[in-house]
Backbone as ProteinMPNN parsed JSONL, in Angstrom:
{"seq_chain_A": "XXXXXXXXXXXXXXXXXXXXXXXXXXXXXXXXXXXXXXXXXXXXXXXXXXXXXXXXXXXXXXXXXXXXXXXXXXXXXXXXXXXXXXXXXXXXXXXXXXXXXXXXXXXXXXXXXXXXXXXXXXXXXXXXXXX", "coords_chain_A": {"N_chain_A": [[-61.244, -77.994, -24.066], [-59.175, -79.583, -22.945], [-60.467, -82.009, -23.208], [-60.555, -82.451, -25.953], [-57.831, -82.718, -26.57], [-57.212, -85.001, -25.051], [-58.943, -86.83, -26.27], [-57.917, -86.944, -28.895], [-55.366, -87.943, -28.329], [-56.036, -90.467, -27.25], [-57.231, -91.618, -29.513], [-55.008, -91.718, -31.204], [-53.286, -93.479, -29.8], [-54.924, -95.753, -29.736], [-55.091, -96.342, -32.425], [-52.547, -97.166, -32.931], [-52.31, -99.481, -31.54], [-51.877, -103.038, -31.224], [-54.067, -104.787, -31.351], [-56.102, -107.658, -31.837], [-58.466, -108.38, -34.465], [-60.418, -110.102, -33.809], [-63.146, -110.751, -31.745], [-64.417, -111.542, -28.503], [-67.417, -113.472, -28.194], [-69.155, -113.383, -26.059], [-70.543, -111.013, -23.831], [-68.326, -108.878, -22.15], [-67.477, -108.642, -18.619], [-66.704, -106.099, -17.752], [-68.307, -104.2, -18.955], [-70.601, -103.722, -17.465], [-69.457, -103.276, -15.0], [-67.251, -101.117, -14.705], [-65.166, -100.208, -13.002], [-61.834, -100.69, -11.741], [-59.51, -102.105, -9.631], [-59.475, -99.876, -7.812], [-59.328, -97.747, -9.592], [-61.112, -95.258, -11.387], [-63.546, -96.03, -13.751], [-65.073, -96.05, -17.03], [-67.535, -96.721, -19.506], [-68.135, -96.401, -22.914], [-70.347, -96.505, -25.682], [-71.239, -97.213, -29.112], [-73.387, -97.483, -31.85], [-73.191, -98.882, -35.216], [-71.89, -96.455, -37.439], [-72.796, -94.029, -39.887], [-70.663, -92.785, -41.081], [-68.61, -94.552, -40.922], [-66.245, -96.916, -39.379], [-64.219, -95.542, -37.942], [-65.472, -93.155, -37.131], [-67.447, -94.268, -35.552], [-65.92, -95.433, -33.46], [-64.771, -93.087, -32.431], [-67.029, -91.751, -31.457], [-67.857, -93.551, -29.453], [-65.629, -93.393, -27.72], [-65.802, -90.695, -27.02], [-68.226, -90.686, -25.614], [-67.552, -92.349, -23.464], [-65.559, -90.78, -22.279], [-67.108, -88.571, -21.494], [-68.694, -89.789, -19.53], [-66.704, -90.56, -17.704], [-65.713, -88.036, -16.996], [-67.975, -86.946, -15.732], [-68.079, -88.569, -13.47], [-65.868, -87.667, -12.157], [-66.519, -85.201, -11.266], [-66.92, -83.209, -13.169], [-68.957, -80.899, -14.738], [-71.301, -81.496, -17.169], [-73.155, -80.453, -19.903], [-75.292, -81.312, -22.383], [-76.803, -81.079, -25.601], [-78.948, -82.017, -28.257], [-79.882, -81.141, -31.448], [-82.149, -81.995, -33.786], [-83.223, -82.169, -37.091], [-85.645, -83.022, -39.434], [-86.952, -83.52, -42.671], [-89.169, -83.52, -45.521], [-89.573, -83.224, -48.964], [-91.451, -83.512, -51.746], [-90.154, -86.269, -53.306], [-87.831, -86.413, -51.897], [-85.913, -86.802, -48.977], [-84.573, -85.238, -46.128], [-82.204, -84.792, -43.483], [-80.767, -83.442, -40.501], [-78.364, -82.951, -37.9], [-77.324, -81.377, -34.917], [-74.937, -81.207, -32.435], [-74.353, -80.135, -29.222], [-72.093, -79.557, -26.628], [-71.344, -78.589, -23.442], [-68.854, -78.117, -21.128], [-67.847, -77.822, -17.804], [-65.093, -77.712, -16.081], [-63.602, -76.614, -14.069], [-60.867, -76.24, -14.408], [-59.904, -78.821, -14.245], [-58.053, -81.599, -15.104], [-58.462, -84.459, -17.097], [-57.238, -87.622, -17.174], [-56.846, -90.569, -18.974], [-56.903, -93.973, -20.177], [-57.393, -96.353, -22.844], [-58.66, -99.331, -21.871], [-59.897, -101.656, -22.785], [-61.59, -102.984, -25.694], [-64.641, -103.94, -27.134], [-66.624, -105.532, -29.553], [-69.913, -106.079, -30.265], [-70.876, -109.021, -31.693], [-73.329, -109.509, -32.863], [-74.839, -107.071, -33.152], [-72.934, -105.257, -33.949], [-72.256, -103.132, -32.363], [-69.959, -100.98, -30.79], [-68.036, -101.143, -27.882], [-66.202, -99.296, -25.581], [-63.804, -99.287, -23.085], [-62.677, -97.155, -20.685], [-60.12, -96.304, -18.396], [-59.246, -94.318, -15.63], [-56.166, -92.57, -15.181]], "CA_chain_A": [[-59.917, -77.996, -24.652], [-58.486, -80.796, -22.496], [-61.181, -83.171, -23.732], [-60.134, -82.64, -27.345], [-56.452, -83.224, -26.531], [-57.264, -86.37, -24.555], [-59.595, -87.637, -27.29], [-56.967, -87.158, -29.985], [-54.317, -88.831, -27.822], [-56.595, -91.81, -27.173], [-57.391, -92.128, -30.868], [-53.68, -92.028, -31.718], [-52.812, -94.698, -29.153], [-55.739, -96.903, -30.133], [-54.756, -96.664, -33.812], [-51.235, -97.806, -32.933], [-52.315, -100.724, -30.774], [-51.816, -104.241, -32.047], [-55.127, -105.686, -30.911], [-56.66, -108.527, -32.868], [-59.804, -108.034, -34.915], [-61.375, -111.099, -33.345], [-63.729, -110.305, -30.495], [-65.178, -112.6, -27.846], [-68.839, -113.34, -28.489], [-69.87, -113.129, -24.813], [-70.338, -109.657, -23.323], [-67.377, -108.841, -21.025], [-67.986, -108.159, -17.331], [-66.38, -104.688, -17.532], [-69.343, -103.324, -19.509], [-71.492, -103.351, -16.36], [-68.642, -102.952, -13.825], [-66.024, -100.583, -15.305], [-64.1, -99.867, -12.048], [-60.809, -101.733, -11.641], [-58.434, -101.896, -8.667], [-59.496, -98.53, -7.283], [-59.367, -96.731, -10.652], [-62.43, -94.931, -11.914], [-63.693, -96.495, -15.12], [-66.297, -95.693, -17.731], [-67.732, -97.411, -20.779], [-68.908, -95.702, -23.935], [-70.692, -97.397, -26.782], [-71.817, -96.581, -30.29], [-73.861, -98.379, -32.908], [-72.522, -98.558, -36.482], [-72.022, -95.054, -37.824], [-72.843, -93.884, -41.341], [-69.358, -92.31, -41.547], [-67.643, -95.634, -40.846], [-65.758, -97.439, -38.1], [-63.458, -94.522, -37.211], [-66.444, -92.266, -36.496], [-68.098, -95.064, -34.515], [-64.988, -95.503, -32.335], [-64.632, -91.741, -31.872], [-68.244, -91.491, -30.687], [-67.809, -94.383, -28.242], [-64.616, -92.796, -26.841], [-66.355, -89.439, -26.521], [-69.234, -91.009, -24.603], [-66.853, -92.855, -22.278], [-64.92, -89.616, -21.653], [-68.159, -87.806, -20.821], [-69.05, -90.528, -18.317], [-65.562, -90.45, -16.793], [-65.685, -86.654, -16.518], [-69.07, -86.769, -14.774], [-67.712, -89.251, -12.227], [-64.808, -86.902, -11.498], [-67.028, -83.905, -10.845], [-67.01, -82.236, -14.25], [-70.338, -80.641, -15.098], [-71.472, -81.594, -18.616], [-74.495, -80.194, -20.404], [-75.319, -81.635, -23.801], [-78.098, -81.021, -26.256], [-78.943, -82.438, -29.651], [-80.954, -80.567, -32.253], [-82.301, -82.848, -34.969], [-84.259, -81.71, -38.002], [-85.941, -83.918, -40.543], [-87.96, -82.962, -43.557], [-89.419, -84.223, -46.775], [-90.224, -82.448, -50.011], [-91.68, -84.418, -52.88], [-89.601, -87.603, -53.066], [-86.541, -86.28, -51.225], [-85.921, -86.688, -47.516], [-83.312, -84.709, -45.611], [-82.13, -84.689, -42.03], [-79.523, -82.864, -39.994], [-78.234, -82.979, -36.443], [-76.293, -80.537, -34.321], [-74.698, -81.637, -31.062], [-73.646, -79.149, -28.419], [-71.68, -80.057, -25.325], [-70.656, -77.577, -22.644], [-68.257, -78.762, -19.963], [-67.231, -76.937, -16.834], [-64.205, -78.603, -15.333], [-62.845, -75.86, -13.071], [-59.455, -76.504, -14.725], [-59.582, -80.195, -13.868], [-57.59, -82.377, -16.247], [-58.867, -85.856, -17.024], [-56.287, -88.505, -17.851], [-57.393, -91.92, -19.057], [-56.411, -94.797, -21.277], [-58.307, -97.403, -23.266], [-58.318, -100.606, -21.252], [-60.369, -102.747, -23.64], [-62.606, -102.7, -26.71], [-65.411, -105.125, -27.509], [-67.65, -105.321, -30.564], [-70.973, -107.069, -30.199], [-70.904, -109.643, -33.015], [-74.684, -109.512, -33.412], [-75.298, -105.731, -33.521], [-71.759, -104.473, -34.352], [-72.071, -101.995, -31.449], [-68.625, -100.932, -30.217], [-67.933, -100.743, -26.479], [-64.836, -98.906, -25.243], [-63.629, -99.176, -21.635], [-61.616, -96.231, -20.285], [-59.749, -96.257, -16.985], [-58.518, -93.105, -15.284], [-54.762, -92.772, -14.832]], "C_chain_A": [[-59.169, -79.274, -24.276], [-59.128, -82.038, -23.083], [-60.729, -83.471, -25.162], [-58.727, -83.222, -27.395], [-56.442, -84.677, -26.086], [-57.873, -87.283, -25.609], [-58.646, -87.941, -28.439], [-55.841, -88.09, -29.56], [-54.812, -90.272, -27.759], [-56.768, -92.426, -28.551], [-56.047, -92.523, -31.466], [-53.166, -93.327, -31.123], [-53.617, -95.913, -29.58], [-55.455, -97.293, -31.576], [-53.433, -97.412, -33.89], [-51.231, -99.141, -32.202], [-52.358, -101.921, -31.717], [-52.86, -105.249, -31.608], [-55.673, -106.457, -32.106], [-58.049, -108.054, -33.26], [-60.837, -109.081, -34.531], [-61.846, -110.698, -31.958], [-64.453, -111.473, -29.833], [-66.667, -112.383, -28.076], [-69.666, -113.053, -27.237], [-69.521, -111.74, -24.285], [-69.401, -109.687, -22.121], [-68.01, -108.251, -19.764], [-67.772, -106.665, -17.144], [-67.441, -103.736, -18.097], [-70.281, -102.847, -18.407], [-70.754, -102.982, -15.084], [-67.296, -102.395, -14.283], [-64.908, -100.193, -14.331], [-63.107, -101.022, -11.979], [-59.736, -101.298, -10.66], [-58.351, -100.446, -8.171], [-59.488, -97.422, -8.321], [-60.801, -96.505, -11.105], [-62.473, -95.365, -13.37], [-65.008, -96.055, -15.71], [-66.333, -96.438, -19.058], [-68.582, -96.533, -21.682], [-69.201, -96.662, -25.057], [-71.285, -96.603, -27.927], [-72.218, -97.666, -31.283], [-73.115, -98.028, -34.202], [-72.893, -97.167, -36.963], [-71.995, -94.942, -39.347], [-71.529, -93.361, -41.919], [-68.261, -93.36, -41.379], [-67.184, -95.964, -39.433], [-64.993, -96.4, -37.287], [-64.4, -93.568, -36.475], [-67.179, -92.982, -35.37], [-67.218, -95.151, -33.27], [-64.857, -94.145, -31.645], [-65.844, -91.397, -30.997], [-68.257, -92.294, -29.389], [-66.795, -93.827, -27.238], [-65.148, -91.51, -26.216], [-67.391, -89.693, -25.419], [-68.59, -91.542, -23.322], [-66.163, -91.709, -21.538], [-65.934, -88.76, -20.902], [-68.546, -88.474, -19.505], [-67.946, -90.423, -17.27], [-65.501, -89.05, -16.183], [-66.781, -86.408, -15.485], [-68.737, -87.413, -13.432], [-66.649, -88.476, -11.456], [-65.239, -85.472, -11.189], [-67.049, -82.832, -11.919], [-68.474, -82.109, -14.647], [-70.459, -80.621, -16.614], [-72.931, -81.342, -18.954], [-74.466, -80.404, -21.914], [-76.722, -81.455, -24.336], [-77.916, -81.402, -27.722], [-80.144, -81.811, -30.333], [-81.024, -81.368, -33.544], [-83.468, -82.325, -35.795], [-84.409, -82.711, -39.131], [-87.024, -83.284, -41.386], [-88.091, -83.77, -44.829], [-90.085, -83.259, -47.735], [-90.264, -83.318, -51.257], [-91.126, -85.798, -52.547], [-88.269, -87.569, -52.339], [-86.751, -86.097, -49.727], [-84.569, -86.152, -47.076], [-83.378, -84.647, -44.078], [-80.788, -84.074, -41.654], [-79.552, -82.917, -38.473], [-77.118, -82.042, -36.02], [-76.168, -80.961, -32.862], [-73.863, -80.571, -30.361], [-73.307, -79.764, -27.071], [-70.889, -78.963, -24.622], [-70.14, -78.264, -21.389], [-67.591, -77.721, -19.081], [-66.384, -77.797, -15.912], [-63.45, -77.906, -14.213], [-61.357, -76.189, -13.182], [-59.011, -77.888, -14.266], [-59.205, -80.969, -15.132], [-57.962, -83.838, -16.044], [-57.881, -86.676, -17.843], [-56.849, -89.917, -17.813], [-56.733, -92.663, -20.199], [-57.467, -95.843, -21.619], [-57.818, -98.718, -22.682], [-58.732, -101.779, -22.141], [-61.425, -102.232, -24.617], [-63.319, -104.014, -27.011], [-66.459, -104.726, -28.529], [-68.666, -106.452, -30.449], [-71.113, -107.71, -31.582], [-72.29, -109.643, -33.666], [-75.083, -108.138, -33.941], [-74.196, -104.842, -34.099], [-71.582, -103.2, -33.526], [-70.683, -102.108, -30.822], [-68.711, -100.433, -28.783], [-66.465, -100.449, -26.185], [-64.778, -98.637, -23.748], [-62.438, -98.277, -21.365], [-61.389, -96.363, -18.78], [-58.964, -94.973, -16.74], [-57.096, -93.465, -14.89], [-54.431, -92.095, -13.518]], "O_chain_A": [[-58.609, -79.96, -25.131], [-58.442, -83.004, -23.417], [-60.545, -84.633, -25.525], [-58.463, -84.128, -28.185], [-55.742, -85.501, -26.674], [-57.381, -88.391, -25.825], [-58.58, -89.079, -28.904], [-55.407, -88.936, -30.342], [-54.102, -91.194, -28.161], [-56.49, -93.609, -28.748], [-55.946, -93.538, -32.155], [-52.665, -94.187, -31.848], [-53.055, -96.992, -29.767], [-55.569, -98.469, -31.921], [-53.217, -98.203, -34.808], [-50.233, -99.861, -32.247], [-52.816, -101.821, -32.855], [-52.568, -106.44, -31.505], [-55.697, -105.961, -33.232], [-58.731, -107.4, -32.472], [-62.008, -108.958, -34.891], [-61.039, -110.346, -31.098], [-65.04, -112.307, -30.522], [-67.129, -111.244, -28.146], [-70.775, -112.529, -27.346], [-68.358, -111.338, -24.289], [-69.641, -110.433, -21.172], [-68.955, -107.465, -19.837], [-68.558, -106.014, -16.457], [-67.453, -102.56, -17.733], [-70.711, -101.694, -18.415], [-71.36, -102.425, -14.168], [-66.297, -103.113, -14.259], [-63.805, -99.874, -14.775], [-63.481, -102.184, -12.135], [-59.121, -100.246, -10.832], [-57.266, -99.867, -8.122], [-59.63, -96.254, -7.961], [-61.597, -97.44, -11.193], [-61.544, -95.098, -14.133], [-65.948, -95.725, -14.987], [-65.297, -96.743, -19.649], [-69.609, -95.995, -21.269], [-68.392, -97.541, -25.355], [-71.767, -95.484, -27.752], [-71.485, -98.627, -31.518], [-72.473, -96.98, -34.272], [-74.051, -96.756, -36.902], [-71.263, -95.67, -40.016], [-71.3, -93.478, -43.122], [-67.097, -93.083, -41.668], [-67.649, -95.394, -38.446], [-65.107, -96.378, -36.062], [-64.149, -93.215, -35.323], [-67.499, -92.373, -34.349], [-67.701, -94.966, -32.153], [-64.835, -94.068, -30.417], [-65.693, -90.819, -29.921], [-68.629, -91.769, -28.34], [-67.068, -93.792, -26.038], [-64.963, -91.269, -25.023], [-67.417, -88.986, -24.411], [-69.036, -91.218, -22.222], [-66.179, -91.669, -20.308], [-65.654, -88.28, -19.804], [-68.706, -87.802, -18.486], [-68.222, -90.219, -16.088], [-65.263, -88.904, -14.984], [-66.548, -85.741, -14.477], [-69.071, -86.871, -12.379], [-66.541, -88.613, -10.237], [-64.399, -84.626, -10.882], [-67.186, -81.651, -11.601], [-69.15, -83.114, -14.867], [-69.798, -79.824, -17.279], [-73.831, -81.942, -18.365], [-73.705, -79.751, -22.628], [-77.706, -81.652, -23.622], [-76.879, -81.144, -28.333], [-81.276, -81.93, -29.864], [-80.059, -81.409, -34.307], [-84.554, -82.072, -35.274], [-83.427, -83.181, -39.705], [-87.905, -82.594, -40.873], [-87.236, -84.591, -45.163], [-91.037, -82.564, -47.378], [-89.237, -83.79, -51.746], [-91.586, -86.433, -51.598], [-87.634, -88.611, -52.182], [-87.625, -85.357, -49.277], [-83.534, -86.568, -47.597], [-84.44, -84.477, -43.479], [-79.808, -84.176, -42.393], [-80.613, -82.927, -37.849], [-76.093, -81.934, -36.692], [-77.163, -81.061, -32.145], [-72.809, -80.163, -30.848], [-74.145, -80.416, -26.449], [-69.888, -78.473, -25.145], [-70.899, -78.915, -20.672], [-66.864, -76.851, -19.561], [-66.907, -78.522, -15.065], [-62.719, -78.563, -13.472], [-60.678, -76.391, -12.176], [-57.842, -78.084, -13.934], [-59.955, -80.985, -16.108], [-57.798, -84.386, -14.954], [-57.71, -86.457, -19.042], [-57.274, -90.403, -16.765], [-56.094, -92.07, -21.069], [-58.322, -96.175, -20.797], [-56.704, -99.162, -22.962], [-58.013, -102.773, -22.242], [-62.058, -101.199, -24.398], [-62.688, -105.064, -27.128], [-67.11, -103.691, -28.382], [-68.316, -107.629, -30.528], [-71.435, -107.018, -32.548], [-72.403, -109.765, -34.885], [-75.606, -108.033, -35.05], [-74.485, -103.793, -34.675], [-70.852, -102.294, -33.927], [-70.276, -103.182, -30.38], [-69.371, -99.433, -28.499], [-65.589, -101.254, -26.502], [-65.577, -97.874, -23.205], [-61.316, -98.59, -21.765], [-62.331, -96.511, -18.001], [-58.119, -94.59, -17.548], [-56.848, -94.535, -14.333], [-53.289, -92.157, -13.062]]}, "name": "protein", "num_of_chains": 1, "seq": "XXXXXXXXXXXXXXXXXXXXXXXXXXXXXXXXXXXXXXXXXXXXXXXXXXXXXXXXXXXXXXXXXXXXXXXXXXXXXXXXXXXXXXXXXXXXXXXXXXXXXXXXXXXXXXXXXXXXXXXXXXXXXXXXXXX"}
């Protein structure tokens, strides 16, 4: 429940930010060292998504939140069920993602510190810092 509220809040704040669409071409240091001045940090990333940039950002934020939650002692269990099939000339696939989190009523507060897009692969990296 808290994760959904935090995710929606982060998406709202990131949509309202006035960041430039130009990204540095060199990978930032925070990708491999997300801690800053004693704050717990986490990085989530996502490759281009078939549903567009908004879905790609949402996935990267979700992954960063999962990492942040794990560092703060929240137990996360995730599973992905993927089915693919082919009949005649048609191919179909589907995926179901399940995530169970046990936080013992622990609230996770964080903000987006930075965003970087790899200019070669278009992978989005989102850096969250705990508040």
